[in-house]
N, C-alpha and C positions, 0 to 999 in steps of 0.2 A: 468558522466562528459560531457564535451562539444562535444566529439566525441565518441558516443556509437553506435556500429554497431550491428544490429539484422539481422542474416542471415536466421533464421527460426522462424516465428511468433508463430506457434502452435505445431511443432514437429511431425505433421502427414504427411503421404504420400498422396499427392493429388490424389483424385479419378478421373477416366476418365468417362465422361458423354456422352452418345450417343446424337448426334445432329440431329435435324429434319430439320431445315432450318434457313437461315439468310435473314432478310429483311432489306432493306435500308429505313430509314425514309426520307420522302420528296424526292423520286427518281427523280422528275422533276426539282429539284433545281440544275442548272448547274453553279451557281455562286461560289460554293465552290472550292477553289484553290487546296486543298490537301485532300487526303483521311483521314488524321488525324483529319480533322474538321467534317467529316461525322459521324452521329450517326446511328447505326444499331441495330436491335433487334434480339436477339438470342433465338430460340425456341428449347427446349429439346424434344427428342423423347417421345411419349406417354408412361407414366409409369416411366419415368426417372425424377430425381430431382437433381438440381445442388447444389453445396456447396460453391458458390462464394458470396462475399459481395462487397459493393461499394468500389472502389479503388483497388480491386484485378486485377492482370494481368493474362490473360488466353492465351493459345496457342492451335491451332487446329492440329489434327493428321489425317492421313489416306486419302485414295482416293478410291472411289467406282469403281468397274467394272460394267459397264452399263448392262452386261448380267445377272449375278447371284448375284450381290451385294457384292461379296467377294473382299478382298484387293489384288491388284496386286503388285508385287515387283516393287519399284520405280515408282508406278503409271503407269505401263505399259511402256510407251515410255520415261519415265524420272520422277524423283521425284518432286512433286510440293511442294513448300515452301509457307506456309500460314503466313499472318502477325499476330503478337501478338497484342492483344487488351486489353484495360483497361475498367473495369466495371464502368459505370457512374451512373447507376440506376438499382435497383432490383425491378421488377414489381410483380413477384410471384415466387414460388418455381420452376417453369418450364420456366420462361421467364425473361430476363434482357436485358439491353441496354448497348452497348459498343461503343468505338471509338478506332481507331488504336493507338498503343503505340510503341514508339521507344525511346531507351536510347540515349540521345544526348550528353552525357559526352565525351569530347575529340574528337568530330566529326568535321571534316573540312567542309567548304562550298561546295567543290566539292563532298565530300562523301554524304552530305545532298541532293544534286541534283540527284546523282545516286540512292540513296535510294528512293527518291520521284518517279522516273520513275519505279523502280522495284516494289514499293508498289502498283501502279495502276494495274500492271499485276497480282500480287498475290491476291489482293483484288477482282479482277474480277473472278479469279478461285474459291475463297471462295464463292462468290455470285452464281456461277454456280452449287453449291452443291457438290463440290468435297471433301470437308471435311467430315469426318465420326464422329468424336468425339472431345471433348475439355477437358482440365484440367487446374487447376490453376498452375501458375508459381511462385515460391518463389523468390522474388526479394529482395536482401539485402537492408536494410533500415538504413539510418544514422539518429540518434537522438541526440538531444542536451538538456542537463539539467543543471540547476543552483543549486548550493548548498544552504542549508538553510542560511549559513553565507552570501552568496551573496545577498540573498533576504532580510535579516534583515539589512545588512549594504551595500547597493549599493555603489560602488565606483564611484568617479567622472570621467567622460570620459576624456581621454587625448586629446592632440591636434590632430585634424583630425579624432577623433573617435566619433561614435554616442553615444548619451546618453542612459543609461540603461532604457529600457521600463518597466521592472518589478521591482517594489519597494515594500516596506512593506505596503504602502498604497493601492497597487493594490491587495494584497493577499485576502482581504475580498470581492473583487468584481470580480476577475478573476476565473471563474469556471474551466478553463483549468489547473490551478495549482494543483487541488485536485482530488483525487479518493475517494470520500466519500463512506462509506459502511453502513451508517445509515441515515435515512431520516432527522434527526434533524441536520445533518451536513450542510444541505442546508439553514438553518435558517441564514439570513444575519447578524442579531444582534449578535447571538451566535458565529458565525464563526469570525466575526470582533473582538469580545471581546477576543476570544481564541488567534487569531493571534497578537493582540495588547499586550496581556499579555505575549505571547511568546517572542516578541521583548523586552518588559520591563524586563523579566527574564534574557534575554541575556545581557542586559545593566547592570542589578544588579550584575550578576556574574563577569562581567569584571571590575566593579567598586570596589566591596567589596571582591571578591575572594571566595564567598560561596553562598549557596542558602539561601533565607530568612527563618527565623524561627518564628513561631507564639508564641513560648514560651520564646523567648529571653527577659529577663527583661530589663526594661528601666533604663539606667544608668544615673548618674549625674556627672556634671563637678564640679571642685572647691573643691575636697576633700569631696564630699558627702554633701555639703551645700544645704539645702532645698531651698534657695533663688536663687541658680544658675540655669541656663537654662538646662532643661532636654534634653537628646539626643532622637531623634526620634526612634521608634521601627522599626523593619524590615518591619512590615505590613504597617506602615506609609510611609516608604521610597519607598516600592513597589507601593503603590497607587499613590504616587507622580510621579513616572516614567510612570505609565500607563496614567495619565492625560497629561503628557508631550508628550507621543507618540500619543495620540488622538488629541492633538492640532496641531500636524504637518499636520493633514489631515483636521481638522475642526476648525472653530473659537470657537465653544463651547468646553468645556472640556469633554463632553460626546457626542458620535456620535448618540445616541438615540434621538428621537424627542418627542414622547409622554411620559407621566408620567409613563405609564406601561413599556415602553421600557427602560426608565432610571432606573427604579427599577430592571428590569431584568439585565441590564448592571452592576449595582453596585453589585448585587448578584453574578453574574458570576465572576467578578473581585475578589471579596472577597473570593469566593470559590477557585479560582485558587491560590490566595496568601496563603491561609491556608493549601493547600494540595500539593503544588508544590514540597515539599520534600518527598512526599509519595513514597513508593515502594510496589508494590502489585505483588506477584510472578506469579499468572496466567496471568496477562497482560504482565509481563516481558517475560514469556515463549512464548506468542503469538508474541510479538515484535521481539524476537530473531529468531523465526521460519521464520517470514516474511523477516527479514534482511538477514538470511542465504540463503533464496530462491532467493533474489535479487542479492546476490553475485554470486551465481551459474549462474544466467542469464547473468550477465555481463562477467563472465569468459568464458562461452561457446558460447555466441551469440544466444542462443536459447530462444524463447518466448519473448513476449513484456514485458518490465519492467513496474513497477508502474508509472503512469503519474505524474512526479514531486514529489508530496507529497501524502501520504496515511493518511487521517484524520480519526482517530479512536477515537470517542468521547463516552466514557463509564462512564458518571457521575452517572449512576444508582448504581454503587458500593459505592458511597459516601452517608453518612447519612446526613439528612437535617440540623440539628443544633446540634453540639457536645458541645455547651457551658455548658448546664445544666449537661450533662453526665460527662464532664471533672471535674466539681466541686465535684460531688459525687465520682468520681474515685479518686480524690486527697485524700479524707479522707480514702477511702478503701485501697489505696496503702500504706498508712502510716502503716496500721496494717498487711498487707499481704506480703509486699516486703521481709522482712527478713525471715518470716516463710515459705512462699510459694516458694521462690526461682524461680520465673517465669522470664525467660529471653525472652522478647518480641523482635521479629525481628525489626530492625531499619527501621522506615518509615511506617510500617504497621498501627500503631495506628493513623496516620494522615488520613487514609481512614476509617478504621473500628472502631476507638475509642479504648480507653484503656480497657473498660469493655468487648467489644466483643472479643478483642484479648486475654484477660485473660480467657474468657469463652472457646475459641478455644483451649487454652493451657491446660485447665483442662478437655477437652472432652476425651471420650474413643471411639476410632474408630476401626472398624474391616474391613480390606482390603483383599478382596479375589482375588488372582491372582497377580503375579509379572512379567507379560509379558511386551509387548510393552506399553500398556495403563497403566498397574499397576506400571511400573517403573516411568512413567511420573507423575502419581497421587502421588506416594510415595515421589518423589522429591519435588513436589509442597507443599504437606502437611508438610513435614519436614522443608522446607524453611519458611513456615508460622508459625512454632512453634506448630503445632497441636499435642496434647498429650504429651507435654514436661513439663507440670506443676507438681510441687511437691504436697505433701499431707498436707502441713501445712496451716496456715491462718484460716480465718473464715469458708471457704468452707470445709476444711478437706478432699478434694478429689484430688487424684493424677491422672494425665492424662495418657493415654495409647494409643499406636498405635500398634495394633496386625495385623500381616501379615501371610497369609497362602498360600502355593502353593506347591503341591506335585511333580511338574514337575522338571526335572533337566535341567541344562544349556547345550545347544548344540552350536557348532561352528557357525551355521547359525543364532543364536539369537544375536550375538554380534553387528551386524550392525544396529539393531533397538531397542535394550534394553540397554539403556545408563548406567545402574548401573553395568554392568558386564564386565569383562576383560578376557584375554586369560587364566589366571591361574584359573579362576572360572569354566571352562568347566568341566562338570561332577558333580558339586555341586548342591544341592537343591537351587532353585531360592530364596526361602524365607530366607534361611540361608545366601546366598551370598548378598542378598539385605539388610539384617539387618547389615551385616558387612560393606557394602558400606556406609550406612547412619550413622553409629556410629562413 
């Protein structure tokens, strides 16, 4: 949301690093009005490595006894308070540059003047070598995110409000909106096509109340008269919306410039239109895991959330051209549907095709182990219809999914093995897993 608070970015306890010395850059420059404007270099003790990154806040600890190097209580005659610093540059694993950091929220002008005077004294004691070590300080961070709906449908600013800077036309140009996990996600033509299609899909669902279907037959008006105007197919409607979305950004109907880019653009849009109804269990499991992880981050305030959008582009699961296969499958399905009794998962054939889905249903698989990984695999295979085909039809081969595990279920297994419940404790894992999937 617009007010997301992160109190701990990594969940780790900051380590203390021994300090060698602090050097002020340009020590002869007396024009600097405040210590917050001075840049200093921090050197770690030989053999020590720091764990800081640019933007981190660090604090210094301890005071040396000049005689034996041991720490005196309260620094001998009184405890020395050192200033907190912010890392502005990391030069090496043993050296980095900092400037003084102070949280100015809610601070009055008089307080700022007092802090300025105190800062000069504490900074001087730091330069004198009184600090012994330093460590990172975990500073709560306020983050703001926009929803996908706000990105796709930016609202008009009210009176006295600033216009929204992030719009759907910015999505394919603004790298800060994405956390790509594959190199191809950085392809500007591909990313722009994906975001334009996403906006068009949102508009299609709001207008027609459903997802576009590639197999929806073309209907006719006027009681089926051949002379009447035919209604457009879902694919034609979707392509029309994509062209409309593209024209909002460009004068041309396609944002690509060269003939090769235009061909890629059309191919990507057509692929998106044909497969947007698809459901693929492994990808759904991955998306669910990432979503659950982000919910836990938001609820606990631990760890940095995904930066706005996670773009996971996995078109390698799609087949190149399903048109020829679909024609052959249509003939095969007429003979096999009644005899084979194969019930294919809804949406899977949009990705794998009818033939591959039926081949998976007729397959015979042997799964060893029903532990944490085995439960996840069994759930995915069952949801994909693996081994569920009958023995009729041309193939005459019945699918099977055989599971073996001689271990029994313990109470500690229930937190990570999703197929088991309290009443299954003591049962064989293979028996309980079969009962859960049946």
